[in-house]
C-alpha positions in Angstrom: 115.7 105.6 114.9 113.6 106.5 111.8 110.4 108.2 112.9 109.1 108.9 109.4 108.6 105.5 107.8 108.5 105.0 104.1 111.0 107.8 103.4 113.7 107.8 100.8 116.5 110.1 99.8 115.9 112.5 102.7 112.2 113.3 101.8 110.2 115.2 104.4 106.7 114.1 105.4 104.1 115.1 102.8 101.0 116.6 104.2 97.6 116.1 102.5 97.3 119.7 101.6 100.6 119.6 99.6 99.1 117.2 97.0 96.9 120.1 95.7 95.2 119.9 92.3 98.2 118.5 90.4 97.5 114.9 91.3 95.2 114.1 88.5 96.0 116.7 86.0 98.8 119.0 84.8 102.5 118.5 85.4 103.4 115.8 87.8 100.0 114.1 87.4 99.8 110.7 89.1 96.9 109.2 87.3 97.8 110.7 83.9 99.3 108.9 80.9 103.0 109.4 81.7 105.8 107.1 82.9 107.5 106.7 86.2 105.2 104.1 87.9 106.6 102.5 91.1 104.4 99.6 90.3 104.9 97.4 87.3 101.6 95.8 87.5 100.5 93.6 84.7 100.7 90.3 83.0 100.1 87.3 85.1 99.8 88.9 88.6 101.3 87.3 91.7 102.5 83.7 91.8 100.2 82.7 94.7 97.0 82.6 92.8 95.3 79.2 92.8 92.2 80.2 90.9 91.9 78.6 87.5 88.5 80.1 86.6 86.7 76.7 86.8 84.0 75.9 89.2 82.9 72.6 90.7 79.6 71.4 89.4 78.3 70.5 92.8 80.1 72.8 95.2 80.6 76.1 93.4 79.0 78.2 96.1 80.0 76.3 99.2 82.4 77.4 101.9 85.1 74.7 101.3 85.9 76.0 97.8 86.4 79.5 99.2 88.9 78.2 101.8 90.9 76.5 99.0 91.0 79.7 97.0 92.2 81.8 100.0 94.8 79.9 102.0 94.9 82.9 104.4 91.5 82.0 105.6 92.6 78.4 106.2 95.6 79.7 108.2 93.3 82.0 110.2 91.1 79.1 111.0 94.1 77.1 112.3 95.2 80.1 114.4 91.8 80.5 115.9 91.7 76.8 116.8 95.2 77.0 118.4 94.1 80.0 120.5 90.9 78.2 121.6 93.0 75.1 122.5 95.4 77.2 124.4 92.6 78.8 126.5 91.1 75.4 126.9 94.3 73.8 128.3 94.9 76.7 130.7 91.3 76.7 132.0 90.5 73.0 131.8 87.6 72.4 134.2 87.3 69.7 136.8 84.5 68.1 134.8 86.8 67.3 131.9 84.9 69.3 129.4 86.5 71.1 126.4 85.7 74.4 124.9 84.5 74.0 121.3 86.3 76.3 118.9 84.1 78.8 117.2 83.8 79.0 113.4 85.8 81.8 111.8 83.8 84.9 111.4 83.3 87.1 108.3 85.9 89.5 109.7 89.1 88.3 111.2 92.6 89.4 112.0 95.6 87.8 113.7 99.3 88.6 114.3 102.0 87.1 112.0 105.7 87.2 112.6 106.9 88.2 109.1 105.4 90.7 106.7 104.0 89.3 103.4 102.1 90.7 100.5 98.6 91.4 101.6 99.5 91.7 105.3 99.0 94.9 107.1 101.3 97.1 109.2 99.4 98.4 112.2 101.0 101.5 113.8 101.8 101.2 117.5 101.8 103.9 120.1 105.4 104.6 119.2 104.1 106.4 116.1 101.7 108.6 118.0 102.8 112.2 117.2 104.2 111.2 113.8 101.6 112.9 111.7 102.1 110.8 108.6 101.7 107.4 110.2 100.1 107.7 113.6 97.2 105.2 114.0 97.5 104.1 110.4 97.0 100.7 108.8 99.3 100.1 105.8 98.4 97.4 103.3 101.6 95.8 101.9 101.3 95.4 98.2 104.7 93.7 97.9 106.8 92.3 100.7 110.0 93.3 98.8 113.5 91.9 98.2 117.0 93.0 99.2 117.4 94.8 95.9 117.5 98.5 96.5 114.8 99.2 94.0 112.6 96.4 95.1 111.9 97.2 98.7 108.5 96.5 100.4 105.8 99.1 99.6 102.1 99.6 100.2 99.4 102.1 100.8 97.8 103.6 104.0 94.2 102.5 103.8 92.6 104.4 106.6 93.3 108.0 105.7 90.3 109.3 103.7 90.8 112.6 102.0 87.1 113.3 101.9 87.4 114.1 98.2 86.3 112.4 95.1 88.1 112.1 91.7 85.7 114.6 90.2 86.8 117.2 92.7 90.4 117.0 91.3 89.3 118.0 87.8 91.6 115.5 86.0 92.9 116.1 82.5 91.9 112.6 81.6 88.2 113.1 80.8 87.5 109.4 80.5 88.9 108.9 84.0 86.8 111.8 85.3 83.7 110.3 83.8 84.2 106.6 84.7 85.5 107.1 88.3 83.9 110.5 89.1 82.4 109.4 92.4 85.3 107.3 93.6 86.8 108.5 96.9 90.4 109.4 97.3 92.6 108.3 100.2 96.1 109.4 101.3 98.2 106.4 100.5 101.6 107.6 101.9 104.3 110.3 101.6 106.0 109.0 98.5 105.0 110.5 95.1 103.1 108.0 93.0 99.5 106.9 93.1 97.8 103.6 93.0 94.4 102.0 93.2 93.0 98.8 94.6 90.3 96.8 92.9 88.1 94.3 94.6 87.5 91.3 92.3 85.7 89.0 94.7 85.6 85.5 93.4 86.1 86.4 89.7 88.9 84.7 87.9 92.3 86.4 87.8 92.1 89.6 85.8 95.0 90.2 83.3 96.8 93.5 83.6 96.6 93.7 87.4 98.7 92.3 90.2 96.9 90.2 92.7 97.8 91.0 96.3 95.6 88.4 97.9 92.7 86.4 96.5 89.9 88.9 95.6 92.1 92.0 95.8 94.4 93.4 93.1 96.3 96.7 92.6 97.2 98.8 89.7 98.9 102.2 88.9 98.5 104.7 86.2 99.8 102.4 83.5 96.8 100.1 84.1 94.1 102.8 84.2 93.0 102.1 80.6 92.4 98.4 81.5 90.5 99.5 84.6 88.2 101.8 82.7 87.6 99.0 80.1 86.5 96.6 82.8 83.9 99.1 84.0 82.7 99.8 80.5 82.3 96.0 79.9 80.4 95.6 83.2 83.0 93.2 84.6 83.6 95.6 87.5 81.8 98.6 88.9 83.3 101.9 89.9 82.7 101.1 93.6 85.0 98.1 93.2 87.9 100.6 93.0 89.7 102.5 95.7 92.1 105.3 94.7 95.2 106.4 96.7 97.3 109.5 96.5 100.9 108.5 97.3 102.3 105.4 98.8 104.7 104.2 101.6 107.9 102.4 100.8 111.0 101.1 102.7 114.2 99.3 102.2 113.8 95.7 103.3 116.1 96.0 106.3 114.6 99.4 107.2 111.1 97.9 107.6 112.4 94.9 109.5 114.2 97.3 111.9 111.0 99.3 112.4 109.1 96.1 113.2 111.8 94.9 115.6 111.7 98.3 117.3 108.0 97.9 117.9 106.8 100.7 115.6 104.5 98.3 113.7 102.4 95.2 114.5 102.2 92.9 111.5 98.9 91.1 110.9 96.9 89.2 108.4 93.2 90.1 108.1 90.2 89.3 106.0 89.7 91.0 102.6 86.5 92.7 103.7 88.4 94.6 106.3 90.8 95.9 103.7 88.0 97.2 101.5 85.1 98.1 103.9 83.3 100.9 105.6 85.9 101.2 108.3 88.2 102.9 105.6 86.0 106.0 105.9 87.2 106.6 109.4 90.8 107.5 110.2 91.0 105.4 113.3 88.0 103.0 112.9 89.9 100.4 111.0 93.0 100.7 113.2 90.9 100.0 116.3 88.9 97.2 114.6 91.9 95.2 113.5 93.6 95.5 116.9 90.4 94.3 118.6 90.1 91.3 116.3 93.7 90.4 117.0 92.8 90.2 120.7 94.9 90.2 123.9 97.5 92.9 124.2 96.6 94.3 120.7 93.0 94.8 121.8 94.3 96.7 124.9 96.3 99.0 122.6 93.1 99.9 120.6 91.6 101.5 123.8 94.7 103.5 124.8 94.5 107.3 124.3 97.1 108.9 122.0 100.5 109.6 123.5 101.5 113.2 123.4 105.0 113.3 122.1 
């Protein structure tokens, strides 16, 4: 039983304190200008992008277009409808009335059976006491393949370090200036750093890999492009979220951990992945579980297990 998820080659859990000042400067810098990125972001991004940069003349700002752009929202609508129909069939009244399904809210989350890029791994009570991963939410950036070097990986998105890039005194002065007030998050125990960028309904941005519609990721090899987008006014610094470290697995290892009930797998709305709940270590964890409903909502109210 692997209690320290995301580990490779016998690595021990990496505490926040151990990242020190070398993250953004000096030897071993993660957001410097060296090589060794785990991510090979770039080019055309992911295959699932249906955006062609063109807008309908009549319906550019209407909801139906957004549903087409984000198939996940369409799936969530179907899931919510099925849940409502299930409740309706089990509590069908004598008057023959039916419960009308509610429209999908701005924030949503629901369980899925198989992890996919853009899905989240929500820690269960089995990870209580495992310092690195207890009550975490891991956003999967890639779902992985069976190739040893292409396993699933992602970042923990609800572990704020309560530090900004300017506090790390990076050697890259342009980075320090452009993203000075961007917050840092602990992304996982493996040594490489990444960032998320929220693109909203903008067309696909070259040089970054799209995770889900409206959200891309990059690593140090795409920092120049990121800074260029800010300078041109295409994006703003607050559209970026920086992570120190990441979490990674072999494909079978992650499946084993999911089957062993260490993780719940869920799909959720983009605004949950890039919202105010990220500033609280457990706030996002609780919110996603509550939105998933049922047994998941019950888990969100359980106290931590002392292991």
